[in-house]
KELUMMI-109062 format. One record per residue: residue in three letters; chain; z, y, x of N, C-alpha, C in turn. Coordinates in steps of 0.02 Angstrom, whole numbers. Each point is the difference from the previous one (the first is absolute). Example, Ala and Ser with C-alpha at 12.3 -4.5 7.8 and 13.67 -1.06 7.14 Angstrom:
% KELUMMI-109062
rec roro->Ala	nuza->A	n_Z->390	n_Y->-284	n_X->660	ca_Z->0	ca_Y->59	ca_X->-45	c_Z->0	c_Y->60	c_X->45
rec roro->Ser	nuza->A	n_Z->-36	n_Y->53	n_X->-18	ca_Z->3	ca_Y->59	ca_X->42	c_Z->37	c_Y->55	c_X->-39
***
This chain:
% KELUMMI-109062
rec roro->Met	nuza->A	n_Z->-3040	n_Y->103	n_X->3550	ca_Z->62	ca_Y->-20	ca_X->24	c_Z->49	c_Y->-13	c_X->-56
rec roro->Gly	nuza->A	n_Z->-3	n_Y->40	n_X->-52	ca_Z->44	ca_Y->-15	ca_X->-55	c_Z->-32	c_Y->-50	c_X->-47
rec roro->Arg	nuza->A	n_Z->37	n_Y->-47	n_X->-21	ca_Z->-25	ca_Y->-49	ca_X->-47	c_Z->26	c_Y->15	c_X->-70
rec roro->Ala	nuza->A	n_Z->-41	n_Y->-8	n_X->-48	ca_Z->21	ca_Y->8	ca_X->-69	c_Z->29	c_Y->-66	c_X->-24
rec roro->Ile	nuza->A	n_Z->58	n_Y->5	n_X->-30	ca_Z->33	ca_Y->-60	ca_X->-26	c_Z->-12	c_Y->-1	c_X->-75
rec roro->Thr	nuza->A	n_Z->-29	n_Y->-51	n_X->-24	ca_Z->-13	ca_Y->-7	ca_X->-71	c_Z->39	c_Y->-58	c_X->-28
rec roro->Ser	nuza->A	n_Z->18	n_Y->6	n_X->-63	ca_Z->38	ca_Y->-53	ca_X->-32	c_Z->-33	c_Y->-16	c_X->-66
rec roro->Asp	nuza->A	n_Z->-1	n_Y->-62	n_X->-20	ca_Z->-30	ca_Y->-21	ca_X->-63	c_Z->50	c_Y->-6	c_X->-57
rec roro->Asn	nuza->A	n_Z->63	n_Y->20	n_X->9	ca_Z->50	ca_Y->-8	ca_X->-53	c_Z->6	c_Y->63	c_X->-43
rec roro->Ser	nuza->A	n_Z->-49	n_Y->44	n_X->-1	ca_Z->1	ca_Y->59	ca_X->-43	c_Z->-35	c_Y->-14	c_X->-67
rec roro->Ala	nuza->A	n_Z->-16	n_Y->-62	n_X->-14	ca_Z->-37	ca_Y->-17	ca_X->-60	c_Z->46	c_Y->-20	c_X->-57
rec roro->Gly	nuza->A	n_Z->59	n_Y->26	n_X->-7	ca_Z->46	ca_Y->-19	ca_X->-54	c_Z->48	c_Y->57	c_X->-15
rec roro->Phe	nuza->A	n_Z->51	n_Y->-15	n_X->-40	ca_Z->51	ca_Y->49	ca_X->-18	c_Z->63	c_Y->-12	c_X->41
rec roro->Ser	nuza->A	n_Z->32	n_Y->53	n_X->18	ca_Z->64	ca_Y->-8	ca_X->36	c_Z->55	c_Y->-17	c_X->-51
rec roro->Leu	nuza->A	n_Z->55	n_Y->-22	n_X->24	ca_Z->57	ca_Y->-18	ca_X->-42	c_Z->25	c_Y->62	c_X->-38
rec roro->Ile	nuza->A	n_Z->2	n_Y->58	n_X->32	ca_Z->22	ca_Y->62	ca_X->-32	c_Z->-45	c_Y->18	c_X->-58
rec roro->Glu	nuza->A	n_Z->-66	n_Y->-6	n_X->9	ca_Z->-47	ca_Y->16	ca_X->-53	c_Z->10	c_Y->-47	c_X->-61
rec roro->Leu	nuza->A	n_Z->12	n_Y->-63	n_X->13	ca_Z->12	ca_Y->-47	ca_X->-55	c_Z->65	c_Y->15	c_X->-36
rec roro->Leu	nuza->A	n_Z->52	n_Y->18	n_X->36	ca_Z->64	ca_Y->17	ca_X->-31	c_Z->-6	c_Y->62	c_X->-44
rec roro->Ile	nuza->A	n_Z->-37	n_Y->50	n_X->24	ca_Z->-10	ca_Y->61	ca_X->-40	c_Z->-39	c_Y->-16	c_X->-63
rec roro->Ala	nuza->A	n_Z->-51	n_Y->-41	n_X->5	ca_Z->-40	ca_Y->-18	ca_X->-59	c_Z->42	c_Y->-38	c_X->-52
rec roro->Val	nuza->A	n_Z->42	n_Y->-46	n_X->23	ca_Z->43	ca_Y->-38	ca_X->-45	c_Z->52	c_Y->46	c_X->-33
rec roro->Ala	nuza->A	n_Z->28	n_Y->47	n_X->37	ca_Z->48	ca_Y->47	ca_X->-28	c_Z->-32	c_Y->44	c_X->-53
rec roro->Ile	nuza->A	n_Z->-60	n_Y->24	n_X->11	ca_Z->-35	ca_Y->41	ca_X->-49	c_Z->-14	c_Y->-41	c_X->-63
rec roro->Met	nuza->A	n_Z->-21	n_Y->-62	n_X->7	ca_Z->-13	ca_Y->-42	ca_X->-59	c_Z->64	c_Y->-14	c_X->-38
rec roro->Ala	nuza->A	n_Z->56	n_Y->-8	n_X->34	ca_Z->64	ca_Y->-12	ca_X->-34	c_Z->20	c_Y->61	c_X->-41
rec roro->Val	nuza->A	n_Z->-8	n_Y->59	n_X->27	ca_Z->17	ca_Y->61	ca_X->-36	c_Z->-44	c_Y->7	c_X->-62
rec roro->Leu	nuza->A	n_Z->-65	n_Y->-14	n_X->7	ca_Z->-45	ca_Y->4	ca_X->-58	c_Z->18	c_Y->-52	c_X->-53
rec roro->Ala	nuza->A	n_Z->20	n_Y->-60	n_X->21	ca_Z->19	ca_Y->-53	ca_X->-48	c_Z->63	c_Y->20	c_X->-39
rec roro->Val	nuza->A	n_Z->48	n_Y->29	n_X->34	ca_Z->61	ca_Y->23	ca_X->-34	c_Z->-16	c_Y->54	c_X->-51
rec roro->Gly	nuza->A	n_Z->-41	n_Y->48	n_X->20	ca_Z->-20	ca_Y->54	ca_X->-46	c_Z->-37	c_Y->-27	c_X->-61
rec roro->Ala	nuza->A	n_Z->-44	n_Y->-48	n_X->10	ca_Z->-37	ca_Y->-29	ca_X->-56	c_Z->46	c_Y->-38	c_X->-47
rec roro->Ser	nuza->A	n_Z->47	n_Y->-38	n_X->28	ca_Z->46	ca_Y->-38	ca_X->-44	c_Z->46	c_Y->46	c_X->-39
rec roro->Leu	nuza->A	n_Z->21	n_Y->55	n_X->29	ca_Z->42	ca_Y->48	ca_X->-36	c_Z->-39	c_Y->34	c_X->-56
rec roro->Ser	nuza->A	n_Z->-62	n_Y->17	n_X->11	ca_Z->-39	ca_Y->33	ca_X->-52	c_Z->-17	c_Y->-49	c_X->-57
rec roro->Ile	nuza->A	n_Z->-9	n_Y->-63	n_X->15	ca_Z->-13	ca_Y->-50	ca_X->-53	c_Z->62	c_Y->-7	c_X->-44
rec roro->Gly	nuza->A	n_Z->59	n_Y->2	n_X->29	ca_Z->62	ca_Y->-4	ca_X->-39	c_Z->8	c_Y->58	c_X->-48
rec roro->Arg	nuza->A	n_Z->-24	n_Y->59	n_X->19	ca_Z->5	ca_Y->58	ca_X->-44	c_Z->-51	c_Y->-2	c_X->-56
rec roro->Met	nuza->A	n_Z->-54	n_Y->-37	n_X->9	ca_Z->-52	ca_Y->-3	ca_X->-51	c_Z->15	c_Y->-50	c_X->-54
rec roro->Gln	nuza->A	n_Z->52	n_Y->-40	n_X->6	ca_Z->17	ca_Y->-49	ca_X->-51	c_Z->19	c_Y->35	c_X->-65
rec roro->Ser	nuza->A	n_Z->-4	n_Y->-37	n_X->-53	ca_Z->16	ca_Y->26	ca_X->-67	c_Z->71	c_Y->28	c_X->-1
rec roro->Gly	nuza->A	n_Z->9	n_Y->53	n_X->-38	ca_Z->65	ca_Y->32	ca_X->-4	c_Z->49	c_Y->-36	c_X->-45
rec roro->Thr	nuza->A	n_Z->-23	n_Y->-47	n_X->-41	ca_Z->43	ca_Y->-34	ca_X->-48	c_Z->60	c_Y->-34	c_X->33
rec roro->Pro	nuza->A	n_Z->-9	n_Y->-42	n_X->52	ca_Z->59	ca_Y->-32	ca_X->31	c_Z->47	c_Y->51	c_X->32
rec roro->Gln	nuza->A	n_Z->-28	n_Y->52	n_X->31	ca_Z->42	ca_Y->50	ca_X->32	c_Z->39	c_Y->40	c_X->-52
rec roro->Asp	nuza->A	n_Z->-32	n_Y->18	n_X->-55	ca_Z->35	ca_Y->38	ca_X->-52	c_Z->56	c_Y->-42	c_X->-31
rec roro->Gln	nuza->A	n_Z->-15	n_Y->-63	n_X->-14	ca_Z->51	ca_Y->-44	ca_X->-29	c_Z->59	c_Y->-8	c_X->49
rec roro->Ala	nuza->A	n_Z->-15	n_Y->-10	n_X->64	ca_Z->53	ca_Y->-8	ca_X->50	c_Z->41	c_Y->64	c_X->6
rec roro->Leu	nuza->A	n_Z->-32	n_Y->58	n_X->-3	ca_Z->36	ca_Y->64	ca_X->3	c_Z->48	c_Y->5	c_X->-60
rec roro->Phe	nuza->A	n_Z->-24	n_Y->-17	n_X->-59	ca_Z->42	ca_Y->3	ca_X->-59	c_Z->58	c_Y->-49	c_X->4
rec roro->Gln	nuza->A	n_Z->-15	n_Y->-63	n_X->19	ca_Z->53	ca_Y->-51	ca_X->4	c_Z->54	c_Y->20	c_X->50
rec roro->Arg	nuza->A	n_Z->-21	n_Y->25	n_X->59	ca_Z->49	ca_Y->21	ca_X->51	c_Z->46	c_Y->54	c_X->-27
rec roro->Asn	nuza->A	n_Z->-29	n_Y->51	n_X->-32	ca_Z->41	ca_Y->55	ca_X->-27	c_Z->42	c_Y->-23	c_X->-59
rec roro->Phe	nuza->A	n_Z->-27	n_Y->-43	n_X->-43	ca_Z->39	ca_Y->-26	ca_X->-56	c_Z->62	c_Y->-37	c_X->26
rec roro->Asp	nuza->A	n_Z->-11	n_Y->-47	n_X->46	ca_Z->55	ca_Y->-40	ca_X->26	c_Z->53	c_Y->42	c_X->36
rec roro->Ser	nuza->A	n_Z->-23	n_Y->47	n_X->42	ca_Z->49	ca_Y->39	ca_X->38	c_Z->39	c_Y->48	c_X->-45
rec roro->Leu	nuza->A	n_Z->-33	n_Y->30	n_X->-49	ca_Z->36	ca_Y->46	ca_X->-45	c_Z->48	c_Y->-37	c_X->-46
rec roro->Lys	nuza->A	n_Z->-19	n_Y->-60	n_X->-22	ca_Z->45	ca_Y->-39	ca_X->-42	c_Z->63	c_Y->-19	c_X->40
rec roro->Glu	nuza->A	n_Z->-10	n_Y->-23	n_X->61	ca_Z->57	ca_Y->-18	ca_X->43	c_Z->43	c_Y->61	c_X->16
rec roro->Leu	nuza->A	n_Z->-33	n_Y->56	n_X->13	ca_Z->37	ca_Y->62	ca_X->15	c_Z->42	c_Y->23	c_X->-59
rec roro->Ala	nuza->A	n_Z->-28	n_Y->-6	n_X->-60	ca_Z->37	ca_Y->21	ca_X->-60	c_Z->61	c_Y->-45	c_X->-10
rec roro->Ile	nuza->A	n_Z->-8	n_Y->-65	n_X->12	ca_Z->57	ca_Y->-47	ca_X->-9	c_Z->54	c_Y->13	c_X->52
rec roro->Thr	nuza->A	n_Z->-20	n_Y->7	n_X->63	ca_Z->50	ca_Y->7	ca_X->54	c_Z->33	c_Y->69	c_X->-1
rec roro->Ser	nuza->A	n_Z->-37	n_Y->52	n_X->-19	ca_Z->30	ca_Y->67	ca_X->1	c_Z->35	c_Y->17	c_X->-65
rec roro->Gly	nuza->A	n_Z->-16	n_Y->-37	n_X->-54	ca_Z->29	ca_Y->15	ca_X->-65	c_Z->-29	c_Y->63	c_X->-31
rec roro->Gln	nuza->A	n_Z->-58	n_Y->22	n_X->26	ca_Z->-32	ca_Y->61	ca_X->-24	c_Z->-71	c_Y->-16	c_X->-23
rec roro->Ser	nuza->A	n_Z->-19	n_Y->25	n_X->-59	ca_Z->-67	ca_Y->-14	ca_X->-26	c_Z->-54	c_Y->29	c_X->45
rec roro->Arg	nuza->A	n_Z->-54	n_Y->-37	n_X->5	ca_Z->-59	ca_Y->20	ca_X->38	c_Z->-61	c_Y->-5	c_X->-45
rec roro->Gly	nuza->A	n_Z->-57	n_Y->23	n_X->22	ca_Z->-59	ca_Y->-4	ca_X->-42	c_Z->-65	c_Y->4	c_X->38
rec roro->Leu	nuza->A	n_Z->-54	n_Y->-18	n_X->-34	ca_Z->-68	ca_Y->6	ca_X->26	c_Z->-42	c_Y->38	c_X->-51
rec roro->Gln	nuza->A	n_Z->-33	n_Y->51	n_X->24	ca_Z->-48	ca_Y->37	ca_X->-41	c_Z->-69	c_Y->-28	c_X->18
rec roro->Ile	nuza->A	n_Z->-37	n_Y->-25	n_X->-49	ca_Z->-65	ca_Y->-30	ca_X->12	c_Z->-54	c_Y->47	c_X->-27
rec roro->Thr	nuza->A	n_Z->-45	n_Y->23	n_X->44	ca_Z->-55	ca_Y->43	ca_X->-20	c_Z->-65	c_Y->-34	c_X->20
rec roro->Thr	nuza->A	n_Z->-56	n_Y->29	n_X->-20	ca_Z->-65	ca_Y->-27	ca_X->19	c_Z->-12	c_Y->10	c_X->75
rec roro->Lys	nuza->A	n_Z->35	n_Y->47	n_X->31	ca_Z->-8	ca_Y->12	ca_X->72	c_Z->45	c_Y->-43	c_X->44
rec roro->Gly	nuza->A	n_Z->59	n_Y->-19	n_X->-26	ca_Z->46	ca_Y->-39	ca_X->41	c_Z->69	c_Y->-5	c_X->-30
rec roro->Leu	nuza->A	n_Z->47	n_Y->-20	n_X->42	ca_Z->70	ca_Y->-10	ca_X->-18	c_Z->43	c_Y->57	c_X->27
rec roro->Gln	nuza->A	n_Z->51	n_Y->18	n_X->-38	ca_Z->50	ca_Y->46	ca_X->24	c_Z->69	c_Y->-29	c_X->-14
rec roro->Val	nuza->A	n_Z->44	n_Y->4	n_X->49	ca_Z->68	ca_Y->-26	ca_X->-6	c_Z->44	c_Y->52	c_X->-33
rec roro->Ala	nuza->A	n_Z->46	n_Y->-22	n_X->-42	ca_Z->45	ca_Y->46	ca_X->-35	c_Z->72	c_Y->-22	c_X->8
rec roro->Met	nuza->A	n_Z->46	n_Y->48	n_X->-2	ca_Z->71	ca_Y->-14	ca_X->4	c_Z->36	c_Y->42	c_X->-52
rec roro->Gln	nuza->A	n_Z->49	n_Y->-31	n_X->-34	ca_Z->37	ca_Y->37	ca_X->-50	c_Z->59	c_Y->36	c_X->33
rec roro->Thr	nuza->A	n_Z->6	n_Y->64	n_X->-15	ca_Z->54	ca_Y->41	ca_X->26	c_Z->40	c_Y->27	c_X->-59
rec roro->Pro	nuza->A	n_Z->57	n_Y->30	n_X->11	ca_Z->38	ca_Y->29	ca_X->-56	c_Z->-40	c_Y->54	c_X->-38
rec roro->Gln	nuza->A	n_Z->-49	n_Y->31	n_X->33	ca_Z->-40	ca_Y->51	ca_X->-32	c_Z->-60	c_Y->-29	c_X->-37
rec roro->Gly	nuza->A	n_Z->-13	n_Y->-64	n_X->8	ca_Z->-58	ca_Y->-33	ca_X->-31	c_Z->-40	c_Y->-38	c_X->51
rec roro->Trp	nuza->A	n_Z->-60	n_Y->-20	n_X->-18	ca_Z->-43	ca_Y->-38	ca_X->45	c_Z->-32	c_Y->45	c_X->51
rec roro->Arg	nuza->A	n_Z->1	n_Y->-23	n_X->63	ca_Z->-35	ca_Y->34	ca_X->54	c_Z->-56	c_Y->-45	c_X->24
rec roro->Ile	nuza->A	n_Z->-63	n_Y->21	n_X->-12	ca_Z->-58	ca_Y->-40	ca_X->18	c_Z->-29	c_Y->26	c_X->66
rec roro->Ser	nuza->A	n_Z->-10	n_Y->-45	n_X->46	ca_Z->-26	ca_Y->18	ca_X->66	c_Z->-69	c_Y->32	c_X->-6
rec roro->Glu	nuza->A	n_Z->-14	n_Y->47	n_X->44	ca_Z->-66	ca_Y->31	ca_X->1	c_Z->-50	c_Y->-43	c_X->37
rec roro->Gln	nuza->A	n_Z->24	n_Y->-46	n_X->42	ca_Z->-45	ca_Y->-44	ca_X->37	c_Z->-31	c_Y->-52	c_X->-47
rec roro->Val	nuza->A	n_Z->-66	n_Y->-4	n_X->2	ca_Z->-37	ca_Y->-48	ca_X->-41	c_Z->-26	c_Y->-56	c_X->45
rec roro->Leu	nuza->A	n_Z->19	n_Y->-62	n_X->-17	ca_Z->-26	ca_Y->-59	ca_X->36	c_Z->-66	c_Y->-18	c_X->-35
rec roro->Ala	nuza->A	n_Z->-56	n_Y->16	n_X->31	ca_Z->-65	ca_Y->-3	ca_X->-32	c_Z->-25	c_Y->-71	c_X->-12
rec roro->Trp	nuza->A	n_Z->-34	n_Y->-9	n_X->-57	ca_Z->-33	ca_Y->-63	ca_X->-16	c_Z->-67	c_Y->-2	c_X->36
rec roro->Arg	nuza->A	n_Z->-26	n_Y->-60	n_X->13	ca_Z->-67	ca_Y->-8	ca_X->28	c_Z->-51	c_Y->-13	c_X->-55
rec roro->Gly	nuza->A	n_Z->22	n_Y->-27	n_X->-55	ca_Z->-45	ca_Y->-16	ca_X->-56	c_Z->24	c_Y->34	c_X->-63
rec roro->Lys	nuza->A	n_Z->-25	n_Y->-25	n_X->-57	ca_Z->19	ca_Y->28	ca_X->-65	c_Z->63	c_Y->-36	c_X->-24
rec roro->Val	nuza->A	n_Z->47	n_Y->38	n_X->-26	ca_Z->63	ca_Y->-27	ca_X->-24	c_Z->13	c_Y->27	c_X->-70
rec roro->Thr	nuza->A	n_Z->17	n_Y->-45	n_X->-46	ca_Z->16	ca_Y->19	ca_X->-69	c_Z->68	c_Y->-29	c_X->-18
rec roro->Ala	nuza->A	n_Z->45	n_Y->43	n_X->-21	ca_Z->68	ca_Y->-22	ca_X->-18	c_Z->12	c_Y->9	c_X->-75
rec roro->Thr	nuza->A	n_Z->35	n_Y->-48	n_X->-29	ca_Z->22	ca_Y->5	ca_X->-70	c_Z->76	c_Y->-3	c_X->0
rec roro->Val	nuza->A	n_Z->29	n_Y->56	n_X->-18	ca_Z->74	ca_Y->5	ca_X->-1	c_Z->21	c_Y->32	c_X->-66
rec roro->Pro	nuza->A	n_Z->61	n_Y->-15	n_X->-23	ca_Z->24	ca_Y->32	ca_X->-61	c_Z->11	c_Y->75	c_X->12
rec roro->Pro	nuza->A	n_Z->-2	n_Y->40	n_X->-52	ca_Z->12	ca_Y->72	ca_X->8	c_Z->69	c_Y->13	c_X->30
rec roro->Thr	nuza->A	n_Z->3	n_Y->50	n_X->43	ca_Z->63	ca_Y->18	ca_X->33	c_Z->15	c_Y->73	c_X->-13
rec roro->Ala	nuza->A	n_Z->60	n_Y->21	n_X->20	ca_Z->18	ca_Y->71	ca_X->-5	c_Z->-47	c_Y->41	c_X->44
rec roro->Ser	nuza->A	n_Z->-3	n_Y->63	n_X->-11	ca_Z->-49	ca_Y->43	ca_X->33	c_Z->2	c_Y->-3	c_X->77
rec roro->Asn	nuza->A	n_Z->58	n_Y->-4	n_X->29	ca_Z->4	ca_Y->0	ca_X->73	c_Z->19	c_Y->-68	c_X->29
rec roro->Ala	nuza->A	n_Z->4	n_Y->-51	n_X->-41	ca_Z->20	ca_Y->-67	ca_X->24	c_Z->-60	c_Y->-36	c_X->30
rec roro->Pro	nuza->A	n_Z->11	n_Y->-43	n_X->50	ca_Z->-55	ca_Y->-38	ca_X->29	c_Z->-25	c_Y->-54	c_X->-47
rec roro->Asp	nuza->A	n_Z->-59	n_Y->-26	n_X->13	ca_Z->-30	ca_Y->-52	ca_X->-42	c_Z->40	c_Y->-64	c_X->1
rec roro->Val	nuza->A	n_Z->22	n_Y->-21	n_X->60	ca_Z->39	ca_Y->-61	ca_X->7	c_Z->69	c_Y->19	c_X->27
rec roro->Glu	nuza->A	n_Z->52	n_Y->-18	n_X->-38	ca_Z->68	ca_Y->17	ca_X->20	c_Z->36	c_Y->-64	c_X->20
rec roro->Phe	nuza->A	n_Z->37	n_Y->3	n_X->56	ca_Z->38	ca_Y->-56	ca_X->26	c_Z->74	c_Y->17	c_X->-10
rec roro->Leu	nuza->A	n_Z->35	n_Y->-41	n_X->-40	ca_Z->71	ca_Y->11	ca_X->-13	c_Z->43	c_Y->-38	c_X->50
rec roro->Ala	nuza->A	n_Z->61	n_Y->20	n_X->8	ca_Z->47	ca_Y->-33	ca_X->45	c_Z->14	c_Y->-72	c_X->-22
rec roro->Ser	nuza->A	n_Z->-11	n_Y->-15	n_X->-64	ca_Z->11	ca_Y->-68	ca_X->-25	c_Z->-57	c_Y->-48	c_X->18
rec roro->Gly	nuza->A	n_Z->-54	n_Y->26	n_X->29	ca_Z->-58	ca_Y->-42	ca_X->17	c_Z->-55	c_Y->3	c_X->-52
rec roro->Glu	nuza->A	n_Z->13	n_Y->31	n_X->-57	ca_Z->-51	ca_Y->6	ca_X->-51	c_Z->-50	c_Y->55	c_X->19
rec roro->Thr	nuza->A	n_Z->-62	n_Y->-8	n_X->-26	ca_Z->-51	ca_Y->50	ca_X->12	c_Z->-34	c_Y->17	c_X->-66
rec roro->Thr	nuza->A	n_Z->-39	n_Y->52	n_X->1	ca_Z->-42	ca_Y->17	ca_X->-57	c_Z->-55	c_Y->-54	c_X->-6
rec roro->Pro	nuza->A	n_Z->-14	n_Y->-25	n_X->-60	ca_Z->-56	ca_Y->-47	ca_X->-7	c_Z->-66	c_Y->37	c_X->11
rec roro->Phe	nuza->A	n_Z->-47	n_Y->-33	n_X->33	ca_Z->-64	ca_Y->32	ca_X->15	c_Z->-53	c_Y->-52	c_X->15
rec roro->Ser	nuza->A	n_Z->-61	n_Y->22	n_X->3	ca_Z->-57	ca_Y->-40	ca_X->23	c_Z->-44	c_Y->46	c_X->41
rec roro->Ile	nuza->A	n_Z->-23	n_Y->-23	n_X->58	ca_Z->-42	ca_Y->40	ca_X->43	c_Z->-59	c_Y->-43	c_X->24
rec roro->Val	nuza->A	n_Z->-60	n_Y->28	n_X->-5	ca_Z->-61	ca_Y->-36	ca_X->18	c_Z->-32	c_Y->35	c_X->60
rec roro->Phe	nuza->A	n_Z->-15	n_Y->-39	n_X->52	ca_Z->-33	ca_Y->25	ca_X->60	c_Z->-72	c_Y->-26	c_X->-1
rec roro->Ser	nuza->A	n_Z->-49	n_Y->43	n_X->9	ca_Z->-70	ca_Y->-22	ca_X->-1	c_Z->-42	c_Y->39	c_X->50
rec roro->Arg	nuza->A	n_Z->-48	n_Y->-36	n_X->29	ca_Z->-48	ca_Y->32	ca_X->45	c_Z->-57	c_Y->-48	c_X->13
rec roro->Lys	nuza->A	n_Z->-60	n_Y->23	n_X->-11	ca_Z->-62	ca_Y->-38	ca_X->15	c_Z->2	c_Y->-71	c_X->-29
rec roro->Gly	nuza->A	n_Z->19	n_Y->-6	n_X->-62	ca_Z->0	ca_Y->-65	ca_X->-33	c_Z->64	c_Y->-40	c_X->10
rec roro->Asp	nuza->A	n_Z->41	n_Y->16	n_X->49	ca_Z->65	ca_Y->-33	ca_X->9	c_Z->50	c_Y->30	c_X->-49
rec roro->Met	nuza->A	n_Z->44	n_Y->-42	n_X->-26	ca_Z->51	ca_Y->25	ca_X->-45	c_Z->63	c_Y->-42	c_X->7
rec roro->Ser	nuza->A	n_Z->57	n_Y->33	n_X->1	ca_Z->64	ca_Y->-35	ca_X->-1	c_Z->48	c_Y->41	c_X->-44
rec roro->Arg	nuza->A	n_Z->53	n_Y->-34	n_X->-22	ca_Z->47	ca_Y->32	ca_X->-46	c_Z->71	c_Y->-17	c_X->21
rec roro->Cys	nuza->A	n_Z->44	n_Y->49	n_X->-6	ca_Z->71	ca_Y->-10	ca_X->8	c_Z->34	c_Y->24	c_X->-64
rec roro->Gln	nuza->A	n_Z->53	n_Y->-35	n_X->-19	ca_Z->36	ca_Y->20	ca_X->-60	c_Z->73	c_Y->-21	c_X->3
rec roro->Ser	nuza->A	n_Z->39	n_Y->32	n_X->-41	ca_Z->70	ca_Y->-16	ca_X->-5	c_Z->22	c_Y->11	c_X->-72
rec roro->Asp	nuza->A	n_Z->43	n_Y->-44	n_X->-24	ca_Z->28	ca_Y->9	ca_X->-68	c_Z->64	c_Y->41	c_X->3
rec roro->Gly	nuza->A	n_Z->21	n_Y->18	n_X->61	ca_Z->60	ca_Y->40	ca_X->9	c_Z->61	c_Y->-40	c_X->20
rec roro->Phe	nuza->A	n_Z->-3	n_Y->-67	n_X->-10	ca_Z->57	ca_Y->-43	ca_X->15	c_Z->-14	c_Y->-52	c_X->54
rec roro->Leu	nuza->A	n_Z->-57	n_Y->-33	n_X->-4	ca_Z->-15	ca_Y->-57	ca_X->43	c_Z->-31	c_Y->17	c_X->67
rec roro->Gly	nuza->A	n_Z->-13	n_Y->63	n_X->13	ca_Z->-29	ca_Y->19	ca_X->64	c_Z->-75	c_Y->9	c_X->-5
rec roro->Leu	nuza->A	n_Z->-31	n_Y->4	n_X->58	ca_Z->-71	ca_Y->15	ca_X->6	c_Z->-41	c_Y->-64	c_X->5
rec roro->Thr	nuza->A	n_Z->-54	n_Y->-5	n_X->-38	ca_Z->-48	ca_Y->-54	ca_X->7	c_Z->-69	c_Y->30	c_X->10
rec roro->Cys	nuza->A	n_Z->-35	n_Y->-27	n_X->50	ca_Z->-67	ca_Y->26	ca_X->16	c_Z->-49	c_Y->-59	c_X->2
rec roro->Lys	nuza->A	n_Z->-60	n_Y->13	n_X->-26	ca_Z->-53	ca_Y->-50	ca_X->-2	c_Z->-63	c_Y->28	c_X->30
***
């Protein structure tokens, strides 16, 4: 008395199943693209980090009328500010991704490597960024600003 009803449209994927599959693939694609960006050479990132801090500290020194500075180490950058008691160097280190070598003139014991004066002048320096065969250089003569190659 009861009839079984059969349907032949069970041989495919439903719309919900397709949407879930596409959403999962999109999440995986975003994750892969983000990890590829992190694996790039550190040279461009290190140079950009240095240029950003150089430009902002130079502008800050000019607008505030107070000397600023950058301490350059093999581990990273530290921002410095001159106070009436002397130089105060930040404990926060902005880490390099690759190898960085700086050539700066000798400074006083607690002075930063690169000093930014309110007049717009800076300490002359040369800094080389290298990683896995990539190399770039930034330098300043102290008067004409920053040049990077």
